[in-house]
C-alpha angles and dihedrals in degrees: 000000000000122000151304125267142228109220110216131162114245114258096017090127092220123135117229126241122249115284089031138120133208139253113220131181090359091298134103122258125186132263116281098213126056096239114144122211133183117211145134118237143151117205101185112204096009097075130035115244100019110257123239117176127176109231089218091068115105095214125093118259115252114203106191110215121234117226095239138091120275117272120255115286094254091066113090140132127229121207126168142234100006102040142013117198112185138161130230109185103296098000137086114188133188114224112196114202116221136197119281095229135066127189109239102172112056137142120213130192086282091072083088115235089346110064116059102183114116113214095231090053092045094054092047091049092050089054091047090053091045091238110165091208143007135194132222114204107175122187111273097328146074096207093131099042098104094043091046093048093049096047095043094049092048089054095047094250118130108240116219108199116210147136139218097230130197113237120198114231088230129359119349086224093062110094139162100048101093130087093210146347093281090061093043097059149002126226124249128174117222123190126192113240095182143339092292089056092048091053092047092049091050089052093048094050093046091050091048091059095039101044111007107045110136112141085326136021101272138192127187140214094264088063093043092051089059101036108037099103113122093015133112119206130211122194091237133212130316086298090065121106097246097047089046093053092045091052089048088058093248102128094154092054090047090052093051093046090050089052091051095046092049088053090057093044094042129174090054095299094135117083128189107229119225120194132180112207098138093249116138090224090055092049090053092047091050092053091051093046092051090053091050092048092054095044096048097029092238123159121249129214132196119228138160106211090233115208101162134027103242138010090253090065094061093098093051089050090053089054088051090054090052089055090050094050099036093244134126129231088249092063109101089201096054120129111262142155114256095237145350098270100104098093134109099279123201119258089248091054092051094046090052092048092052101034088128091057107044091162090061089056094045092050 
C-alpha cells in the first residue's frame, strides 16, 4: 500500500492540489506527500484490474499504475461521497471529501497530569475520522506545539496550535488574594490564526510564567489588548469567565464582558463556546451563551473539551487526576470529572449533539 494519485496530462501547466501526485510522460507517478486517504473508487480503464477499496479499511489505498498514456479528457468516473474524479480539459483530479467537524478544544499529554491524549494517537484518530485539521489547546503551555505540528503535518492533518490560557480577573501582577486557582484566574482558549498569532501566543505564555504565575501561569487583559493580533478566542469551558458569570446568575455582567472581549478580539475573532457534557451547569451556560450570541451577533462554536482519546480511557484519566492531586481512588473527595463524555468524539456524534446549532458545528 503506497498512495493515491492525481491524474494530470503532461504539459498541461497546471499545479496540483495538496495531497496530490503528478502524471509525467503520460505515465503515473506516486504522491509526493505522505497523506493517507480512505475511499472507495473504481476507475475503469485507468487501472488494471479496476480498484475497489472499502473506506472502512485502515490501510492506505494502493492504485497500481498502468504502463499506458492517460485516457482522453472526456473519460472520468464519478463516485460519491468518498471521491469525485472529474475532468477539466486535460486534467483529472481526485477530490477527497472530509468530515464537517474539527475539534478545537483538546488537551494532550502536555496538559501535565490532566490531559491523557498522546499526539501520535491524536493524529491517527483525526485521520480515521477524516478531519482535515485538529487543534491542541493545552493548559497554560505550548510544550507540545513543535511535536504536534511536525506529526500532524507529516500525516497530512492541518495542525491548529493553541492554548487554554489562564486570565487573571484583574492584573496578573496582583497576587495573594485568592483562596484557590479557580479564584485566581479564568480560562480562555486562544487559537493561532497565522504566524503573527503564533508569535503573540508564545509571548503571552512566556509572560504568564515570568510575571503572572500565581497558582497557574496567568496573563491579563492589558496583555491581551496589546498582543491579540493573529489570534482567535473561544469562551472556554465552565472555568471560562462567561460561563462562570452565567452560573452565578449574573447574565448582565456576562453580556457586558462578552461585549468587551469581542471588542478586543474584533472582526469576529471571539467565539462563544458551546459544549454538551450532560452537566446541568453546562446546560445553563449554553443557554446564556446562546442568548448573548443572538444579542451581540457573535459567532458560536461547538467543542468537547477533550481530555482523553476514547470513552474507555475515562478511568485511566481519573487515575491521572489522582496523581496530580496527591489523592487515591479510595478518597471520596478526590478530584474527578462528572462523567465519561470528555473524549475525542466522532464528527457524527458532535453533529448530532449540536443539531439545533448547525452554525456552531460549521464554525
